[in-house]
All heavy atoms as a GROMACS GRO file, in nm:
protein
  608
    1MET      N    1   1.524   1.079   0.800
    1MET     CA    2   1.532   1.062   0.944
    1MET      C    3   1.504   1.194   1.016
    1MET      O    4   1.439   1.195   1.117
    1MET     CB    5   1.672   1.010   0.978
    1MET     CG    6   1.683   0.964   1.119
    1MET     SD    7   1.610   0.804   1.130
    1MET     CE    8   1.670   0.754   1.285
    2ALA      N    9   1.551   1.304   0.963
    2ALA     CA   10   1.530   1.434   1.028
    2ALA      C   11   1.384   1.478   1.016
    2ALA      O   12   1.337   1.554   1.099
    2ALA     CB   13   1.622   1.539   0.967
    3ASP      N   14   1.314   1.429   0.914
    3ASP     CA   15   1.174   1.470   0.896
    3ASP      C   16   1.081   1.407   0.999
    3ASP      O   17   0.968   1.451   1.015
    3ASP     CB   18   1.127   1.434   0.756
    3ASP     CG   19   1.194   1.518   0.650
    3ASP    OD1   20   1.234   1.631   0.681
    3ASP    OD2   21   1.204   1.470   0.536
    4GLU      N   22   1.125   1.304   1.070
    4GLU     CA   23   1.040   1.238   1.167
    4GLU      C   24   1.009   1.326   1.288
    4GLU      O   25   0.910   1.306   1.354
    4GLU     CB   26   1.105   1.108   1.215
    4GLU     CG   27   1.113   1.004   1.106
    4GLU     CD   28   1.185   0.880   1.153
    4GLU    OE1   29   1.220   0.872   1.272
    4GLU    OE2   30   1.207   0.791   1.070
    5ARG      N   31   1.092   1.423   1.319
    5ARG     CA   32   1.068   1.505   1.436
    5ARG      C   33   0.983   1.628   1.406
    5ARG      O   34   0.964   1.713   1.490
    5ARG     CB   35   1.196   1.549   1.504
    5ARG     CG   36   1.308   1.583   1.409
    5ARG     CD   37   1.424   1.632   1.485
    5ARG     NE   38   1.426   1.776   1.462
    5ARG     CZ   39   1.531   1.852   1.472
    5ARG    NH1   40   1.643   1.802   1.511
    5ARG    NH2   41   1.525   1.980   1.447
    6TYR      N   42   0.929   1.636   1.287
    6TYR     CA   43   0.842   1.748   1.250
    6TYR      C   44   0.699   1.697   1.237
    6TYR      O   45   0.674   1.586   1.193
    6TYR     CB   46   0.886   1.811   1.118
    6TYR     CG   47   1.015   1.886   1.129
    6TYR    CD1   48   1.135   1.826   1.093
    6TYR    CD2   49   1.018   2.016   1.177
    6TYR    CE1   50   1.254   1.894   1.105
    6TYR    CE2   51   1.136   2.084   1.189
    6TYR     CZ   52   1.254   2.023   1.152
    6TYR     OH   53   1.372   2.091   1.164
    7ASN      N   54   0.605   1.782   1.276
    7ASN     CA   55   0.465   1.745   1.260
    7ASN      C   56   0.413   1.797   1.126
    7ASN      O   57   0.490   1.842   1.043
    7ASN     CB   58   0.381   1.795   1.378
    7ASN     CG   59   0.382   1.946   1.390
    7ASN    OD1   60   0.428   2.016   1.302
    7ASN    ND2   61   0.332   1.995   1.500
    8ILE      N   62   0.282   1.794   1.107
    8ILE     CA   63   0.226   1.833   0.978
    8ILE      C   64   0.243   1.982   0.950
    8ILE      O   65   0.232   2.025   0.836
    8ILE     CB   66   0.078   1.793   0.966
    8ILE    CG1   67  -0.005   1.862   1.073
    8ILE    CG2   68   0.062   1.644   0.972
    8ILE    CD1   69  -0.155   1.842   1.056
    9PHE      N   70   0.270   2.062   1.054
    9PHE     CA   71   0.288   2.205   1.036
    9PHE      C   72   0.435   2.240   1.017
    9PHE      O   73   0.472   2.357   1.019
    9PHE     CB   74   0.230   2.282   1.155
    9PHE     CG   75   0.084   2.255   1.174
    9PHE    CD1   76   0.040   2.180   1.281
    9PHE    CD2   77  -0.009   2.303   1.083
    9PHE    CE1   78  -0.094   2.154   1.298
    9PHE    CE2   79  -0.143   2.277   1.100
    9PHE     CZ   80  -0.186   2.202   1.206
   10ARG      N   81   0.518   2.141   1.005
   10ARG     CA   82   0.662   2.157   0.982
   10ARG      C   83   0.731   2.234   1.096
   10ARG      O   84   0.823   2.311   1.073
   10ARG     CB   85   0.690   2.227   0.849
   10ARG     CG   86   0.630   2.158   0.729
   10ARG     CD   87   0.688   2.025   0.700
   10ARG     NE   88   0.828   2.037   0.663
   10ARG     CZ   89   0.913   1.937   0.661
   10ARG    NH1   90   0.873   1.818   0.692
   10ARG    NH2   91   1.037   1.955   0.626
   11SER      N   92   0.685   2.213   1.217
   11SER     CA   93   0.749   2.273   1.332
   11SER      C   94   0.797   2.163   1.425
   11SER      O   95   0.742   2.052   1.425
   11SER     CB   96   0.653   2.367   1.406
   11SER     OG   97   0.544   2.295   1.454
   12THR      N   98   0.896   2.192   1.504
   12THR     CA   99   0.953   2.093   1.594
   12THR      C  100   0.853   2.056   1.702
   12THR      O  101   0.788   2.141   1.761
   12THR     CB  102   1.082   2.147   1.660
   12THR    OG1  103   1.170   2.189   1.556
   12THR    CG2  104   1.148   2.041   1.742
   13VAL      N  105   0.840   1.928   1.729
   13VAL     CA  106   0.749   1.879   1.832
   13VAL      C  107   0.831   1.852   1.958
   13VAL      O  108   0.928   1.780   1.954
   13VAL     CB  109   0.679   1.749   1.786
   13VAL    CG1  110   0.589   1.697   1.895
   13VAL    CG2  111   0.602   1.774   1.659
   14HIS      N  112   0.790   1.914   2.068
   14HIS     CA  113   0.862   1.897   2.194
   14HIS      C  114   0.780   1.809   2.288
   14HIS      O  115   0.658   1.811   2.287
   14HIS     CB  116   0.886   2.033   2.260
   14HIS     CG  117   0.974   2.122   2.178
   14HIS    ND1  118   1.109   2.102   2.166
   14HIS    CD2  119   0.944   2.230   2.103
   14HIS    CE1  120   1.160   2.196   2.088
   14HIS    NE2  121   1.062   2.274   2.048
   15TRP      N  122   0.848   1.737   2.374
   15TRP     CA  123   0.781   1.648   2.468
   15TRP      C  124   0.697   1.725   2.569
   15TRP      O  125   0.598   1.674   2.620
   15TRP     CB  126   0.884   1.562   2.542
   15TRP     CG  127   0.979   1.643   2.624
   15TRP    CD1  128   1.100   1.692   2.584
   15TRP    CD2  129   0.961   1.688   2.757
   15TRP    NE1  130   1.158   1.764   2.683
   15TRP    CE2  131   1.076   1.763   2.793
   15TRP    CE3  132   0.861   1.674   2.853
   15TRP    CZ2  133   1.090   1.822   2.917
   15TRP    CZ3  134   0.877   1.733   2.977
   15TRP    CH2  135   0.991   1.805   3.007
   16ARG      N  136   0.733   1.848   2.600
   16ARG     CA  137   0.663   1.922   2.705
   16ARG      C  138   0.520   1.958   2.666
   16ARG      O  139   0.438   1.989   2.750
   16ARG     CB  140   0.741   2.046   2.744
   16ARG     CG  141   0.753   2.148   2.633
   16ARG     CD  142   0.831   2.269   2.683
   16ARG     NE  143   0.862   2.356   2.575
   16ARG     CZ  144   0.979   2.361   2.514
   16ARG    NH1  145   1.077   2.284   2.552
   16ARG    NH2  146   0.999   2.444   2.414
   17TYR      N  147   0.488   1.953   2.538
   17TYR     CA  148   0.352   1.984   2.495
   17TYR      C  149   0.255   1.870   2.523
   17TYR      O  150   0.134   1.887   2.510
   17TYR     CB  151   0.348   2.021   2.347
   17TYR     CG  152   0.426   2.146   2.317
   17TYR    CD1  153   0.524   2.149   2.220
   17TYR    CD2  154   0.401   2.262   2.388
   17TYR    CE1  155   0.596   2.263   2.194
   17TYR    CE2  156   0.473   2.378   2.363
   17TYR     CZ  157   0.569   2.377   2.265
   17TYR     OH  158   0.640   2.491   2.240
   18ALA      N  159   0.304   1.755   2.561
   18ALA     CA  160   0.218   1.642   2.594
   18ALA      C  161   0.140   1.668   2.723
   18ALA      O  162   0.034   1.610   2.745
   18ALA     CB  163   0.299   1.514   2.606
   19MET      N  164   0.192   1.752   2.811
   19MET     CA  165   0.126   1.781   2.938
   19MET      C  166   0.036   1.904   2.931
   19MET      O  167  -0.024   1.942   3.030
   19MET     CB  168   0.230   1.802   3.048
   19MET     CG  169   0.305   1.676   3.084
   19MET     SD  170   0.198   1.548   3.148
   19MET     CE  171   0.149   1.621   3.301
   20ALA      N  172   0.028   1.968   2.815
   20ALA     CA  173  -0.055   2.087   2.802
   20ALA      C  174  -0.203   2.052   2.813
   20ALA      O  175  -0.247   1.947   2.767
   20ALA     CB  176  -0.028   2.155   2.667
   21ARG      N  177  -0.280   2.138   2.877
   21ARG     CA  178  -0.423   2.115   2.890
   21ARG      C  179  -0.492   2.144   2.758
   21ARG      O  180  -0.465   2.246   2.695
   21ARG     CB  181  -0.481   2.206   2.997
   21ARG     CG  182  -0.437   2.171   3.134
   21ARG     CD  183  -0.507   2.259   3.235
   21ARG     NE  184  -0.460   2.228   3.368
   21ARG     CZ  185  -0.437   2.319   3.459
   21ARG    NH1  186  -0.459   2.446   3.434
   21ARG    NH2  187  -0.394   2.284   3.578
   22PRO      N  188  -0.581   2.057   2.716
   22PRO     CA  189  -0.654   2.083   2.592
   22PRO      C  190  -0.753   2.198   2.611
   22PRO      O  191  -0.812   2.213   2.717
   22PRO     CB  192  -0.726   1.952   2.562
   22PRO     CG  193  -0.735   1.884   2.693
   22PRO     CD  194  -0.617   1.930   2.775
   23HIS      N  195  -0.769   2.278   2.507
   23HIS     CA  196  -0.859   2.393   2.513
   23HIS      C  197  -0.955   2.390   2.396
   23HIS      O  198  -0.921   2.350   2.286
   23HIS     CB  199  -0.781   2.524   2.508
   23HIS     CG  200  -0.701   2.548   2.631
   23HIS    ND1  201  -0.756   2.598   2.746
   23HIS    CD2  202  -0.571   2.529   2.657
   23HIS    CE1  203  -0.663   2.610   2.838
   23HIS    NE2  204  -0.549   2.567   2.787
   24LEU      N  205  -1.076   2.433   2.424
   24LEU     CA  206  -1.176   2.460   2.320
   24LEU      C  207  -1.196   2.610   2.321
   24LEU      O  208  -1.253   2.664   2.415
   24LEU     CB  209  -1.308   2.389   2.352
   24LEU     CG  210  -1.302   2.237   2.360
   24LEU    CD1  211  -1.434   2.184   2.414
   24LEU    CD2  212  -1.273   2.180   2.225
   25MET      N  213  -1.148   2.675   2.218
   25MET     CA  214  -1.143   2.821   2.214
   25MET      C  215  -1.052   2.867   2.328
   25MET      O  216  -0.937   2.830   2.329
   25MET     CB  217  -1.283   2.882   2.222
   25MET     CG  218  -1.379   2.830   2.118
   25MET     SD  219  -1.355   2.902   1.958
   25MET     CE  220  -1.452   3.048   1.974
   26PHE      N  221  -1.104   2.940   2.425
   26PHE     CA  222  -1.022   2.984   2.537
   26PHE      C  223  -1.063   2.918   2.667
   26PHE      O  224  -1.015   2.954   2.773
   26PHE     CB  225  -1.024   3.136   2.550
   26PHE     CG  226  -1.161   3.196   2.544
   26PHE    CD1  227  -1.238   3.208   2.658
   26PHE    CD2  228  -1.213   3.237   2.423
   26PHE    CE1  229  -1.364   3.263   2.652
   26PHE    CE2  230  -1.340   3.291   2.416
   26PHE     CZ  231  -1.415   3.305   2.530
   27PHE      N  232  -1.154   2.819   2.660
   27PHE     CA  233  -1.198   2.746   2.779
   27PHE      C  234  -1.123   2.613   2.789
   27PHE      O  235  -1.082   2.555   2.690
   27PHE     CB  236  -1.348   2.718   2.775
   27PHE     CG  237  -1.433   2.840   2.789
   27PHE    CD1  238  -1.510   2.885   2.686
   27PHE    CD2  239  -1.434   2.909   2.908
   27PHE    CE1  240  -1.588   2.998   2.700
   27PHE    CE2  241  -1.512   3.022   2.925
   27PHE     CZ  242  -1.589   3.066   2.820
   28ASP      N  243  -1.113   2.564   2.910
   28ASP     CA  244  -1.055   2.433   2.935
   28ASP      C  245  -1.148   2.327   2.875
   28ASP      O  246  -1.270   2.335   2.889
   28ASP     CB  247  -1.042   2.413   3.086
   28ASP     CG  248  -0.956   2.295   3.122
   28ASP    OD1  249  -0.940   2.204   3.037
   28ASP    OD2  250  -0.903   2.293   3.233
   29ALA      N  251  -1.093   2.229   2.807
   29ALA     CA  252  -1.175   2.128   2.739
   29ALA      C  253  -1.251   2.039   2.837
   29ALA      O  254  -1.350   1.978   2.800
   29ALA     CB  255  -1.088   2.042   2.648
   30ARG      N  256  -1.208   2.034   2.963
   30ARG     CA  257  -1.280   1.954   3.062
   30ARG      C  258  -1.417   2.011   3.094
   30ARG      O  259  -1.501   1.944   3.154
   30ARG     CB  260  -1.196   1.940   3.189
   30ARG     CG  261  -1.070   1.859   3.164
   30ARG     CD  262  -0.986   1.856   3.287
   30ARG     NE  263  -0.925   1.988   3.306
   30ARG     CZ  264  -0.838   2.015   3.401
   30ARG    NH1  265  -0.801   1.922   3.485
   30ARG    NH2  266  -0.786   2.136   3.412
   31LEU      N  267  -1.443   2.134   3.054
   31LEU     CA  268  -1.575   2.194   3.077
   31LEU      C  269  -1.684   2.131   2.992
   31LEU      O  270  -1.802   2.152   3.018
   31LEU     CB  271  -1.570   2.344   3.050
   31LEU     CG  272  -1.496   2.427   3.154
   31LEU    CD1  273  -1.484   2.570   3.108
   31LEU    CD2  274  -1.568   2.419   3.287
   32ILE      N  275  -1.646   2.051   2.894
   32ILE     CA  276  -1.747   1.985   2.810
   32ILE      C  277  -1.835   1.894   2.893
   32ILE      O  278  -1.952   1.873   2.862
   32ILE     CB  279  -1.681   1.909   2.693
   32ILE    CG1  280  -1.783   1.878   2.584
   32ILE    CG2  281  -1.613   1.784   2.739
   32ILE    CD1  282  -1.825   1.997   2.506
   33PHE      N  283  -1.780   1.842   3.006
   33PHE     CA  284  -1.859   1.756   3.094
   33PHE      C  285  -1.966   1.834   3.170
   33PHE      O  286  -2.057   1.775   3.226
   33PHE     CB  287  -1.768   1.683   3.192
   33PHE     CG  288  -1.673   1.590   3.125
   33PHE    CD1  289  -1.537   1.616   3.125
   33PHE    CD2  290  -1.719   1.477   3.059
   33PHE    CE1  291  -1.449   1.530   3.062
   33PHE    CE2  292  -1.632   1.390   2.996
   33PHE     CZ  293  -1.496   1.417   2.998
   34PHE      N  294  -1.956   1.965   3.171
   34PHE     CA  295  -2.058   2.050   3.233
   34PHE      C  296  -2.147   2.116   3.128
   34PHE      O  297  -2.262   2.148   3.156
   34PHE     CB  298  -1.992   2.157   3.321
   34PHE     CG  299  -1.916   2.099   3.435
   34PHE    CD1  300  -1.779   2.079   3.426
   34PHE    CD2  301  -1.980   2.064   3.553
   34PHE    CE1  302  -1.708   2.025   3.531
   34PHE    CE2  303  -1.911   2.011   3.658
   34PHE     CZ  304  -1.774   1.991   3.648
   35ILE      N  305  -2.094   2.140   3.010
   35ILE     CA  306  -2.170   2.206   2.904
   35ILE      C  307  -2.276   2.112   2.847
   35ILE      O  308  -2.390   2.153   2.824
   35ILE     CB  309  -2.075   2.257   2.794
   35ILE    CG1  310  -1.986   2.368   2.850
   35ILE    CG2  311  -2.152   2.306   2.673
   35ILE    CD1  312  -1.874   2.411   2.758
   36VAL      N  313  -2.239   1.986   2.825
   36VAL     CA  314  -2.334   1.891   2.766
   36VAL      C  315  -2.457   1.869   2.854
   36VAL      O  316  -2.570   1.875   2.803
   36VAL     CB  317  -2.262   1.758   2.732
   36VAL    CG1  318  -2.361   1.651   2.692
   36VAL    CG2  319  -2.161   1.780   2.621
   37PRO      N  320  -2.442   1.845   2.986
   37PRO     CA  321  -2.565   1.832   3.067
   37PRO      C  322  -2.650   1.960   3.066
   37PRO      O  323  -2.773   1.952   3.068
   37PRO     CB  324  -2.514   1.804   3.207
   37PRO     CG  325  -2.380   1.745   3.187
   37PRO     CD  326  -2.326   1.811   3.065
   38PHE      N  327  -2.585   2.077   3.062
   38PHE     CA  328  -2.661   2.200   3.057
   38PHE      C  329  -2.740   2.211   2.927
   38PHE      O  330  -2.856   2.254   2.926
   38PHE     CB  331  -2.570   2.322   3.072
   38PHE     CG  332  -2.643   2.452   3.054
   38PHE    CD1  333  -2.735   2.495   3.147
   38PHE    CD2  334  -2.621   2.530   2.942
   38PHE    CE1  335  -2.804   2.614   3.130
   38PHE    CE2  336  -2.688   2.649   2.923
   38PHE     CZ  337  -2.781   2.691   3.018
   39ILE      N  338  -2.680   2.170   2.816
   39ILE     CA  339  -2.749   2.178   2.688
   39ILE      C  340  -2.869   2.084   2.684
   39ILE      O  341  -2.975   2.118   2.632
   39ILE     CB  342  -2.650   2.148   2.572
   39ILE    CG1  343  -2.551   2.263   2.559
   39ILE    CG2  344  -2.723   2.124   2.441
   39ILE    CD1  345  -2.440   2.237   2.461
   40PHE      N  346  -2.855   1.963   2.741
   40PHE     CA  347  -2.963   1.866   2.738
   40PHE      C  348  -3.067   1.885   2.848
   40PHE      O  349  -3.177   1.832   2.839
   40PHE     CB  350  -2.908   1.723   2.743
   40PHE     CG  351  -2.842   1.682   2.614
   40PHE    CD1  352  -2.707   1.658   2.609
   40PHE    CD2  353  -2.917   1.669   2.498
   40PHE    CE1  354  -2.646   1.620   2.490
   40PHE    CE2  355  -2.857   1.632   2.379
   40PHE     CZ  356  -2.722   1.608   2.375
   41HIS      N  357  -3.029   1.956   2.955
   41HIS     CA  358  -3.121   1.977   3.066
   41HIS      C  359  -3.107   2.122   3.114
   41HIS      O  360  -3.045   2.151   3.215
   41HIS     CB  361  -3.088   1.879   3.180
   41HIS     CG  362  -3.185   1.883   3.292
   41HIS    ND1  363  -3.312   1.830   3.281
   41HIS    CD2  364  -3.176   1.931   3.417
   41HIS    CE1  365  -3.375   1.846   3.396
   41HIS    NE2  366  -3.295   1.909   3.481
   42ILE      N  367  -3.164   2.212   3.036
   42ILE     CA  368  -3.149   2.355   3.064
   42ILE      C  369  -3.240   2.394   3.181
   42ILE      O  370  -3.362   2.401   3.168
   42ILE     CB  371  -3.182   2.439   2.939
   42ILE    CG1  372  -3.087   2.404   2.826
   42ILE    CG2  373  -3.175   2.587   2.972
   42ILE    CD1  374  -3.117   2.473   2.695
   43ARG      N  375  -3.176   2.414   3.294
   43ARG     CA  376  -3.242   2.460   3.415
   43ARG      C  377  -3.150   2.561   3.482
   43ARG      O  378  -3.033   2.571   3.451
   43ARG     CB  379  -3.269   2.343   3.512
   43ARG     CG  380  -3.359   2.236   3.460
   43ARG     CD  381  -3.504   2.284   3.459
   43ARG     NE  382  -3.594   2.177   3.423
   43ARG     CZ  383  -3.648   2.163   3.303
   43ARG    NH1  384  -3.622   2.248   3.208
   43ARG    NH2  385  -3.730   2.064   3.279
   44TRP      N  386  -3.204   2.636   3.579
   44TRP     CA  387  -3.122   2.735   3.649
   44TRP      C  388  -3.010   2.669   3.728
   44TRP      O  389  -2.900   2.721   3.735
   44TRP     CB  390  -3.208   2.821   3.741
   44TRP     CG  391  -3.285   2.922   3.664
   44TRP    CD1  392  -3.420   2.924   3.642
   44TRP    CD2  393  -3.233   3.036   3.595
   44TRP    NE1  394  -3.455   3.031   3.564
   44TRP    CE2  395  -3.342   3.102   3.534
   44TRP    CE3  396  -3.106   3.088   3.577
   44TRP    CZ2  397  -3.326   3.218   3.458
   44TRP    CZ3  398  -3.090   3.203   3.502
   44TRP    CH2  399  -3.200   3.266   3.443
   45TRP      N  400  -3.038   2.552   3.787
   45TRP     CA  401  -2.935   2.490   3.869
   45TRP      C  402  -2.823   2.431   3.782
   45TRP      O  403  -2.707   2.432   3.823
   45TRP     CB  404  -2.994   2.385   3.963
   45TRP     CG  405  -3.049   2.264   3.894
   45TRP    CD1  406  -3.176   2.246   3.850
   45TRP    CD2  407  -2.979   2.144   3.865
   45TRP    NE1  408  -3.190   2.121   3.794
   45TRP    CE2  409  -3.069   2.056   3.802
   45TRP    CE3  410  -2.848   2.101   3.885
   45TRP    CZ2  411  -3.032   1.930   3.759
   45TRP    CZ3  412  -2.812   1.975   3.843
   45TRP    CH2  413  -2.904   1.891   3.781
   46THR      N  414  -2.854   2.384   3.659
   46THR     CA  415  -2.746   2.336   3.572
   46THR      C  416  -2.665   2.454   3.519
   46THR      O  417  -2.544   2.441   3.499
   46THR     CB  418  -2.801   2.252   3.456
   46THR    OG1  419  -2.900   2.326   3.386
   46THR    CG2  420  -2.857   2.121   3.506
   47PHE      N  421  -2.731   2.567   3.500
   47PHE     CA  422  -2.658   2.688   3.461
   47PHE      C  423  -2.564   2.732   3.573
   47PHE      O  424  -2.450   2.769   3.549
   47PHE     CB  425  -2.757   2.800   3.426
   47PHE     CG  426  -2.689   2.929   3.392
   47PHE    CD1  427  -2.621   2.944   3.274
   47PHE    CD2  428  -2.693   3.036   3.482
   47PHE    CE1  429  -2.558   3.064   3.243
   47PHE    CE2  430  -2.631   3.156   3.452
   47PHE     CZ  431  -2.562   3.170   3.331
   48ALA      N  432  -2.612   2.725   3.698
   48ALA     CA  433  -2.528   2.762   3.812
   48ALA      C  434  -2.409   2.668   3.825
   48ALA      O  435  -2.295   2.712   3.851
   48ALA     CB  436  -2.610   2.762   3.940
   49VAL      N  437  -2.431   2.540   3.805
   49VAL     CA  438  -2.320   2.443   3.810
   49VAL      C  439  -2.219   2.474   3.700
   49VAL      O  440  -2.098   2.468   3.722
   49VAL     CB  441  -2.374   2.298   3.798
   49VAL    CG1  442  -2.262   2.199   3.775
   49VAL    CG2  443  -2.454   2.262   3.921
   50LEU      N  444  -2.268   2.508   3.581
   50LEU     CA  445  -2.179   2.543   3.470
   50LEU      C  446  -2.098   2.667   3.503
   50LEU      O  447  -1.977   2.671   3.478
   50LEU     CB  448  -2.260   2.564   3.343
   50LEU     CG  449  -2.182   2.605   3.218
   50LEU    CD1  450  -2.083   2.498   3.179
   50LEU    CD2  451  -2.278   2.635   3.104
   51VAL      N  452  -2.161   2.769   3.558
   51VAL     CA  453  -2.089   2.893   3.593
   51VAL      C  454  -1.983   2.865   3.699
   51VAL      O  455  -1.869   2.912   3.689
   51VAL     CB  456  -2.188   3.002   3.640
   51VAL    CG1  457  -2.115   3.119   3.703
   51VAL    CG2  458  -2.273   3.048   3.524
   52PHE      N  459  -2.016   2.786   3.801
   52PHE     CA  460  -1.919   2.753   3.905
   52PHE      C  461  -1.805   2.668   3.848
   52PHE      O  462  -1.689   2.682   3.889
   52PHE     CB  463  -1.984   2.682   4.022
   52PHE     CG  464  -2.063   2.774   4.110
   52PHE    CD1  465  -2.198   2.751   4.131
   52PHE    CD2  466  -2.003   2.884   4.170
   52PHE    CE1  467  -2.272   2.836   4.212
   52PHE    CE2  468  -2.076   2.969   4.251
   52PHE     CZ  469  -2.210   2.946   4.272
   53ALA      N  470  -1.835   2.581   3.754
   53ALA     CA  471  -1.731   2.500   3.691
   53ALA      C  472  -1.637   2.587   3.608
   53ALA      O  473  -1.515   2.569   3.611
   53ALA     CB  474  -1.793   2.391   3.604
   54ILE      N  475  -1.694   2.681   3.534
   54ILE     CA  476  -1.610   2.773   3.455
   54ILE      C  477  -1.520   2.853   3.548
   54ILE      O  478  -1.401   2.868   3.522
   54ILE     CB  479  -1.698   2.866   3.369
   54ILE    CG1  480  -1.763   2.786   3.256
   54ILE    CG2  481  -1.616   2.981   3.312
   54ILE    CD1  482  -1.866   2.864   3.177
   55ALA      N  483  -1.576   2.902   3.658
   55ALA     CA  484  -1.494   2.977   3.755
   55ALA      C  485  -1.390   2.886   3.818
   55ALA      O  486  -1.274   2.926   3.837
   55ALA     CB  487  -1.584   3.037   3.862
   56GLY      N  488  -1.428   2.762   3.847
   56GLY     CA  489  -1.335   2.670   3.910
   56GLY      C  490  -1.218   2.630   3.822
   56GLY      O  491  -1.108   2.606   3.870
   57PHE      N  492  -1.240   2.624   3.691
   57PHE     CA  493  -1.132   2.590   3.599
   57PHE      C  494  -1.055   2.712   3.551
   57PHE      O  495  -0.940   2.702   3.513
   57PHE     CB  496  -1.185   2.514   3.477
   57PHE     CG  497  -1.218   2.370   3.505
   57PHE    CD1  498  -1.348   2.325   3.498
   57PHE    CD2  499  -1.118   2.280   3.539
   57PHE    CE1  500  -1.378   2.193   3.524
   57PHE    CE2  501  -1.147   2.148   3.563
   57PHE     CZ  502  -1.278   2.104   3.557
   58THR      N  503  -1.120   2.829   3.551
   58THR     CA  504  -1.056   2.949   3.497
   58THR      C  505  -0.968   3.020   3.599
   58THR      O  506  -0.859   3.064   3.566
   58THR     CB  507  -1.163   3.045   3.443
   58THR    OG1  508  -1.244   2.975   3.348
   58THR    CG2  509  -1.101   3.165   3.377
   59VAL      N  510  -1.015   3.031   3.722
   59VAL     CA  511  -0.938   3.104   3.825
   59VAL      C  512  -0.802   3.041   3.849
   59VAL      O  513  -0.701   3.114   3.851
   59VAL     CB  514  -1.022   3.116   3.955
   59VAL    CG1  515  -0.938   3.168   4.069
   59VAL    CG2  516  -1.142   3.205   3.931
   60PRO      N  517  -0.788   2.910   3.865
   60PRO     CA  518  -0.653   2.854   3.881
   60PRO      C  519  -0.565   2.873   3.758
   60PRO      O  520  -0.444   2.895   3.770
   60PRO     CB  521  -0.677   2.705   3.907
   60PRO     CG  522  -0.816   2.696   3.955
   60PRO     CD  523  -0.890   2.808   3.888
   61ALA      N  524  -0.624   2.868   3.640
   61ALA     CA  525  -0.546   2.889   3.518
   61ALA      C  526  -0.494   3.032   3.511
   61ALA      O  527  -0.378   3.056   3.474
   61ALA     CB  528  -0.630   2.858   3.395
   62ILE      N  529  -0.576   3.128   3.547
   62ILE     CA  530  -0.533   3.269   3.546
   62ILE      C  531  -0.426   3.292   3.652
   62ILE      O  532  -0.328   3.362   3.627
   62ILE     CB  533  -0.654   3.362   3.567
   62ILE    CG1  534  -0.744   3.358   3.444
   62ILE    CG2  535  -0.609   3.505   3.596
   62ILE    CD1  536  -0.874   3.432   3.461
   63SER      N  537  -0.441   3.231   3.769
   63SER     CA  538  -0.342   3.251   3.874
   63SER      C  539  -0.208   3.190   3.837
   63SER      O  540  -0.103   3.245   3.871
   63SER     CB  541  -0.392   3.194   4.007
   63SER     OG  542  -0.407   3.055   3.998
   64THR      N  543  -0.207   3.077   3.766
   64THR     CA  544  -0.078   3.020   3.724
   64THR      C  545  -0.015   3.103   3.615
   64THR      O  546   0.108   3.116   3.610
   64THR     CB  547  -0.095   2.875   3.675
   64THR    OG1  548  -0.191   2.871   3.571
   64THR    CG2  549  -0.137   2.784   3.789
   65ILE      N  550  -0.097   3.162   3.528
   65ILE     CA  551  -0.041   3.251   3.425
   65ILE      C  552   0.020   3.374   3.490
   65ILE      O  553   0.130   3.415   3.454
   65ILE     CB  554  -0.151   3.291   3.324
   65ILE    CG1  555  -0.192   3.170   3.240
   65ILE    CG2  556  -0.102   3.404   3.234
   65ILE    CD1  557  -0.314   3.194   3.155
   66ARG      N  558  -0.049   3.430   3.588
   66ARG     CA  559   0.004   3.549   3.655
   66ARG      C  560   0.130   3.516   3.736
   66ARG      O  561   0.222   3.596   3.742
   66ARG     CB  562  -0.101   3.608   3.747
   66ARG     CG  563  -0.209   3.680   3.672
   66ARG     CD  564  -0.305   3.749   3.764
   66ARG     NE  565  -0.410   3.812   3.687
   66ARG     CZ  566  -0.520   3.857   3.738
   66ARG    NH1  567  -0.544   3.845   3.868
   66ARG    NH2  568  -0.611   3.914   3.662
   67SER      N  569   0.136   3.397   3.794
   67SER     CA  570   0.254   3.362   3.874
   67SER      C  571   0.374   3.338   3.783
   67SER      O  572   0.488   3.362   3.822
   67SER     CB  573   0.227   3.239   3.959
   67SER     OG  574   0.208   3.125   3.878
   68ARG      N  575   0.351   3.292   3.661
   68ARG     CA  576   0.462   3.272   3.568
   68ARG      C  577   0.516   3.404   3.515
   68ARG      O  578   0.633   3.416   3.484
   68ARG     CB  579   0.416   3.186   3.450
   68ARG     CG  580   0.396   3.043   3.484
   68ARG     CD  581   0.362   2.967   3.359
   68ARG     NE  582   0.294   2.842   3.394
   68ARG     CZ  583   0.226   2.770   3.311
   68ARG    NH1  584   0.212   2.809   3.186
   68ARG    NH2  585   0.170   2.659   3.350
   69THR      N  586   0.427   3.502   3.498
   69THR     CA  587   0.469   3.627   3.437
   69THR      C  588   0.512   3.732   3.539
   69THR      O  589   0.563   3.836   3.502
   69THR     CB  590   0.356   3.686   3.351
   69THR    OG1  591   0.241   3.706   3.432
   69THR    CG2  592   0.322   3.592   3.235
   70SER      N  593   0.489   3.707   3.667
   70SER     CA  594   0.524   3.807   3.767
   70SER      C  595   0.674   3.808   3.793
   70SER      O  596   0.740   3.705   3.781
   70SER     CB  597   0.450   3.781   3.899
   70SER     OG  598   0.493   3.658   3.954
   71CYS      N  599   0.725   3.921   3.826
   71CYS     CA  600   0.867   3.935   3.856
   71CYS      C  601   0.890   3.901   4.002
   71CYS      O  602   0.815   3.940   4.090
   71CYS     CB  603   0.915   4.079   3.830
   71CYS     SG  604   0.898   4.125   3.655
   72GLY      N  605   0.997   3.831   4.026
   72GLY     CA  606   1.026   3.804   4.167
   72GLY      C  607   1.067   3.670   4.198
   72GLY      O  608   1.091   3.572   4.167
   0.00000   0.00000   0.00000
């Protein structure tokens, strides 16, 4: 019965990890919807959309990390 609360890595699984954003490497996994069109249709404007999407997903993530770690 006690083994049911452990995952394959033998660590405790907490409910709060269900709301965590999925990541591919250090990027948000939702960027795949911008990476795939760029790979199949390599143009300057798809590259610009990809760069703006990366900035759009990264800047809020960095600001929330900084707000959690700031004193005050």
